[in-house]
N, C-alpha and C positions, 0 to 999 in steps of 0.2 A: 576829473582833475584832482590831484592830491591837495590836501588841506594846506593853507598858507604856511602854518608852522612847520609842516613837513618839508616844504620847499626851502624855507629859510634854513632849517636844520641841515639839509643836504648841502646847501651853499656854504654854511659855516664849517661843516665837516671837511669839505673840499679844501677850504682855506687852511684849516688846521693840518690837513695832510701835507700840504706844501711846507707849512711851518715846521712840522715834525721832521720832515726830510732834511730841511736846512739845519735844524738843531742837531740831528743825528750825525750829519755830515761833518759838522764842526766839533763833534764830541762833547756837546754841552748837556746831553741827556734830555730827551723829550719827556715832558710830563704827561702828555695827553695822547690817547690813541685815536687815530683817524676813524672816520665813519660814524661818529656819534656814540661809540662804545664807552663804557664806564672808564673813567680815568683811573689808572692804577694807583696814582698818588692819593686819589680820593677814597679808595676802598677802605683804607685803614684810618681815615681821618675822622675826627669828631664831627666835622661839618657834614660829611657824608652820612654818618650815623643819625644826625638830627633830621636830615631830609628823608632818609629811609624810614625813620620812625613815624614820619608824618603820614605814611600810608594807612595807618590804623588810627581812626579818630574815636577816642573813648568819651570825649566831652567837647564842649565848645572851646575850651582853652587849647586843645590839640589843633582844632581847625584854625584858630587865630594864630597859633605859632607856625602852622603850615603857611598861612598867608604872610606872616612876618618874615619867614625864611626867604620867600620870593621877593618881598619888598626890600629886604636888606640887599639882596642880589642886585636888584634894579637900581637902587639908590647908589650903591658902590660903583656900579658900572658907569652911571652918568657923572658922578662926582669925580672919579679918577680919570675917566676918558676926557671930559671937558677941560680938566686941568692940564691935560697933555697936548691938546690941540688949540690952536688960536682960531679966533672967529673968522679970520680971513680965509681959512681953508674950506669953509662951507659956503654954499650959495646964500645970497642975501636973505636975512631973516631966520635962517635955519638954526644958527647957533643960539640966538636969543630964545627961540622956541624950545630948544633942547634944555636950556637953563631953566625954563619954566617947568618942563617935565621933570628935571632933576629935583626941583623944589617940591613938586607934587609928591614924588616918591619919598622924599624926606618927611613930608607931612604925614604920609601914610604910615611910615615907620613909627613916628611919634605917636600917632593915634592908636596903632595896634599895641605898642608897648604899654601905653597908659591904660588901655582897656584890659589887657592881660593882667597887669598889676592890680587893677581895681577888682578883678575877679578872683584874686588870690593866687594867680599863677606866676610862673617864672618865664619871662620872655627869652626866646633864643637870642644868642648874640650874633653879631655879624661875623662872617667867616673870612677866609682869604681866597681870592678868586684869580683865575687866569682866563680872560675872555678871548684871547687868541687873535684879535684883530691886529692888522699891521698898518692900516691907514684909515683915512676918513671913510672911504667906501665900505671897508670892513666893519668899522665902528657902526655905521648906519644900518648895515645888514644885521648885525648882532642886536642892535636896538630894536629893530622891527621884530626879530625872532623872540626877544624877551617879552615885548609888549603883547604880541599875539598869543604867546603861550600863557602869559599872565592872565589874560582875559578868559581863556578857556579853562585855566586852573581854578579861577574863582567860580566860574559856572559849574565846574565839576564838583567842587567842594560845598556848594551852597546847600545841597540837600542834607548834608550832615549837621548843619547848624540847627540847634534846638530852640534857642532864644530868638523870638521874632524880632526883637529890637536889634540884636546883633545881625540878623539877616538883612534888615533894612540898612544898617550901617555899612555892611559889606557891599550892598547894592550901590551905595553912593561912591564907593571906591572903584568898583568894577566898571561903572559907567565912565569914569574919568580915564581908566586904563584903556577902555575901548576907543576913546577919543585919541589917546596917544598912539594906539595901534593903527588907527585909520590914517593919522597924519604921517606916520613913519612909512606905511605902505605907499602913500602918495609920493613921499620924498624919494623912495627907492624905485619909483616907476611902476609900482604894482597897483592893483585895484584897491582903492581905499575901503570899499565895502563889498567884498566878493560874494557874499551870500546873504539871503534873507534871515538866516538863522545861524547862530554861533554853535560850534561843535564843542561840547564840554570834554575836558580831558580828565582822566582819573589820576590820582596821585602817582600811580605807577608810570603812566605815560609822561607826566610832568617830570618825574624823577629821571627818566631816560634822557630827556632833553636837557635838564638843568645840571645833572651830575658832572659832566665834563668841565663845567666852569669852576667847580670847587677844588681848591688845592688843599686847604686844611681848615 
């Protein structure tokens, strides 16, 4: 059975394909390529360059900025998405839980920024994103994809962290991200805990999944 993040990415790509067809039909110019391929608008964008650079970790600051890039992505997703939907569009309790997840992602961003600055580094900035969802169902599918990918991304990057204290701190974040992923799997009707072991993703694999969301 394919990994959950693969299944979610395929579902998102299908939704994007329909969205691209509609935009092209009306002459508005689609920004994203269907099928999970790299978005053409992102190829030349500073945001894409920052994510691509994260494939090479020369020190702990690089690893932290890689994590921050993903946390910026997640926080912006919840912040902007929840502002565009009313609580009544979700099943009972779901909107409130998503607000909690949004606040967790915000806290992760703040913690990573503060840590990077304390180490003498320069935190990456938030980019501009296009998440491609058209309704609440699409929003929840993207949410699950982001959370599941985020967990695997943290697991994949952990080996590159040299400072044990930072590794422990990253563990406290990824544990919460895993709770988010499990909850969103459940909300989407999928297995909350599909495997006894998580599959780590390399930065290259994460890049393939995340890049289509970046506009600039």
